[in-house]
N, C-alpha and C positions, 0 to 999 in steps of 0.2 A: 537543415539546421547546422550546416557545416560552419557557418560564420558566427555561431553563437558559442558562448563560453560553456564548457562542460563543468558543472559543479561536482557531480558525483558520477563515478564510472565503475562498473563491475564487469569482470570477464571470467566466465566459467565458474561463477560463484556457487559453492556447495556448502550445505549445512547438513551433516549426517549425525545422528544421535545413536550411540551404542546403548543397547538396552540389556545386554548381558556380556559377560567376559569369559566365555567358555574357552577352555584350553585348546580346543580344536578350532582352527579358522573356519572350517565348513559349518560349524555349529554357532558361530557368532552371528548375532542378529543386529542389523543396522537400519534405522529409519532414515530414509533419504528424503528429508523434508524439502530441501531445495537442492536440485541436482543439475547444475550447469546453466546458470542464468547470465546472459549478457545484456547489459542495459547502460544507457547514458541518460543522465538527467541534466537538461540545459537550464541555464539561469533564466528565470522569469516564466517558465512553463509549468503546467500541471500534468504530471504523468499518472494516469489511472492504471491500477493493477487489479484485475478482476478474475474471478473464478469461484467455483463452488467451495463450500466449507471443506477443509482438509487438504487443499491443494498446495499449501505452503506459503500463502500470502503474508500472514503475520510473522512467520519465521523469517521470510525475506526482509520484511520491514525492519525487524530488530537486527538482522545481520548487516544491513546497509549502514546502520549507525553503530555497529559493534556493541550493541547491548547483549548480543550473544556472539560468540566467536565463530567465524566461518571455518569450516573444515578444510577448504581448499579454494583456490581461485585468487583473483586480484581484486582489490578494492582501493580506489583512489578518490580523494577529496581535494578539489582544486589542483589536481596534478600530483598531490602528495600521497605516498603509499600509506594508507590508513592502517594496514595490517602490521606495519613496521613501527607504529607509534607506541611508545611506552605508556604506562598508566598516567603519569603526570602530563605528558604531551597530549594524550587523548582527552584528559580532563579539561585542558585549555581550549581544545577545539570544540568541546561540547556546546559552548555558547553560540557557535555558528550553525549548529543543526539541532533541532529539538523534535519531540514527538508528541502527538495527541493520541491518547489511548482509547480503546473501545469502550471500556466501562469507566465513565467519569467519576463515579463514586469511589471505586476501588483505588484510584490513583491519588486521592486527596486524603491527607491525614485528618481523621475525624476530630482530633484534639486541637487542631489549629483553626483559627478563623480563616475565612476565605482570603482576607487581606494578607495574612501570614503565609497561606499556601502560595499565593501569587508572588509574594516577595522572596520566597526561599531561593530561587536562582540568583536574584540580585545579591543576597547576602553571601552567596558562595563565590560568585564571579566578580562582584564589584563591592568588596567590603569597605572601600573608602567612602562610600556614600553615607551621608548623614541620615538620621531617622526621618527627618522632614523630606529629604530628597527621595528616599525610598517610598514614603507615603504618597508623595506627589506622582511618582512614576506608576504606582499601583492604581491610584484613582484615575489617572489618564488612560491606563490600559483597560480598566473596568468600563470606562465610558466607551471605548472603541468596540468592546464586545457586547455592549448593550446591557451592562449591569449598573445599578445605581450606587453612588458613593456611600449612601446611607446604609447599604447592605454589607459594608466591608467587615463589620465586626460580628457577623453571623457565622454559624458553623455549617459545614457541608450538608448535614442531615436536614437543615431547614430549607433546602433548595430542591427544586424539581430536577429530574434527569437532564433536561435541556439547559437549565441554569448551571448545573454542575459542569456540563460540557463546556459552557462558555467560560467558566472558571479555569478549566483545563486548558482551553485555547489561550486565555490571557496569561496563564503561567508559562506556556510554551513561547509566547511572543514577547514576554517582558524583556528579554535580552536582545531583541531585534535580530533574530537569526536570519541567515540566508535561506535555509531550507527547513521545511516542516514536513515530517512524515506523519500522515494521518492513518491510523490503523482502524478501519471501519468505525469512524467517529460518530456515525448516526444510526448504526444497526440496532442499538438498544433503545432508540427513541421512537415516539409516535410519528406517524407519517407527516403530520402538519409541522411538527417540530424539526423533523429531518430537513425539510425545505428551508426553514429559517436558518439552521446551522450551516447548510451548504451555501446558501446565499451570503451568510456572514463570512465564511472562509473565502468565497470568491471576491467579495468587496475588500477584505483585508489584503488579499493577494495583490489587487490593483493599487490599493492605497499605500502599502508598505513595500511593494516590489518583491514579494515573496516568491519562492519556488516551492511547489507542493508535490508530494508523492501521495496519491489518494488510493488507499487500499479499500476494496469493497467487493461484495459478492452481488450487489445490485447494479446492473448495467445502467439503469436509469439515473443513478447517482453520478457515476463517472461521466456519463454522456453530457450532463449539464455543466460540468466544471472542467473537464479534461481537454488538453490540447493533443495529447497522444495517449494511446491505450495499449497495454500489454495484457493478453489473455493467458492465464496460467492453468495448468492441469497437472496434478501429481508432481509438483516440483519443477516442471519444465515449461518453457514458453510454447504457446501454440500459434499465436498471431500477434504481431506488433505493428502499429502504424498510426498515422494521423487519425483523430477520432472520427472524421467524416468517412475515411476509407474503411475503417473497421466496422462502423455502424451501418453505412450505406452500401458497402460492397464487401461484406464479409466473405471470406474464402474458405476458412477452415470449418469442417463439420461441427466442431465443438462450439465455436463462436456462433454459428448459425443456430445451434440448439439453445444456447443461452439467450440469444436475441429473441427467439420465438417464445420464450417463457416470460419476457418482460410484460407486466400487466398493462392493459390498454383501458383507458377510461371510457371509450366509446363502446356501448354494449353491443351494437350490431357488428362492429369490426372485431370485437373480442370473440363473439360467437363464431364468426366465419373464418378466422385466421387458422393457419395450419401450425399447430404446436408440435415441435419435433422432440418427442420424449426419448431420452436416452435409456437404453435397457441396462439393467443391473445397477450395481453400486460402484462407488469409487474403489478401485483396487487398493490393497494394502501397500503403503510405501515401504514396508519391510521386504516385500517380494513383488516389485513392480513388473508388469508384463515386459517381455523382451521386445526389441525393436521399438516401435512407437508405443508409448505408454497408454495412448488413447484407443488403441486398436480393439480392445475387448468390448468397447461400447460404441465404436464408430460404425455407422450404417454403410460406409463405403470401404470398409477394411477388406484387404485382399491378403493372400498368403505372404506376399512380399513384405507386408507391414510388420510381420513378426520376425523377419530376418534382417531388416535394415533399419538403422536409426534415422529419423528424419533429418534432412539438411535444410538450411535456410535458403529460401528462394523468394523472388518477387522484385519489387521496385524499391528505390531508395527510401520512400516514405511509407512503405507497406510490405512487411515481411510475413511469410507463412512458413511454419515448420511442419511439413507433411511429407510422407514418403513418395507420394505420387500425384499430389495436387499442386499445380503451378498457377500463379496469378495469370489471369487472362484466359485460362482454359475454361471449358464449359463447366458449370457447376455440377458437382457429383451428387 
């Protein structure tokens, strides 16, 4: 993808939260939610970010758009240093990147009609529009996301979860942004509705030339829509590559474990497959393991994994972060 435009770029991005302010440095506790992420998001692609709950995906999503401030690292939007932008300059850039949140009901003002919810970004960024122009834009966007114009004066509580998520998508798209970050947009929805929303996002991406960052813990979701995939664990990347490389030729033990847990509709195949259960629970991000953060649950861990931090290796379109596993080597 060297010949494609990089919209969003992060280097060694970190988000640490201080949970106490003890006078002694040794007693201070810090949650390392995101701890050294490198990524590039190219124009027109969908980057899927996956991992189990608590691995830092949602924190990363918010940090990429500066909804929370990164603790350290570089963050660039179209080559411009986002971390150097002041409040007013950042507010002007907000029309170029938007977010779809996990809980559609919680991000909509219950006192506003859905028409008013969708129109809010227009009133902020394009105040010169007349009332009729705003209404026309809202109706057109409602049609794009599968909502009826006759529903525009209803309130969020009158809609199902799937419909509220369509309202959230319409609100994010009303300014015609270049990038949409979707933070687990279907995890709170029924399975049948999940497929409808994912297909809607994919269709809108093609129709409007969008770039997507899709956050999910369900690999089947990102497999359907992603061009590239990054697998996260405890705030760090484990494997990054083209979706077919990651799904068809997974190299990292964590990726393999996630893939083995993806539900299969065929009953015979489901009974006979080998599910790789990971022992134990996700370690605390306050006190992550030394060396490789995955080593405490890795079936292939060796003593060297606790002494050395993983380095990136692999091919241009497929990277793995592991102390002793290299692409092309026999599976561990």
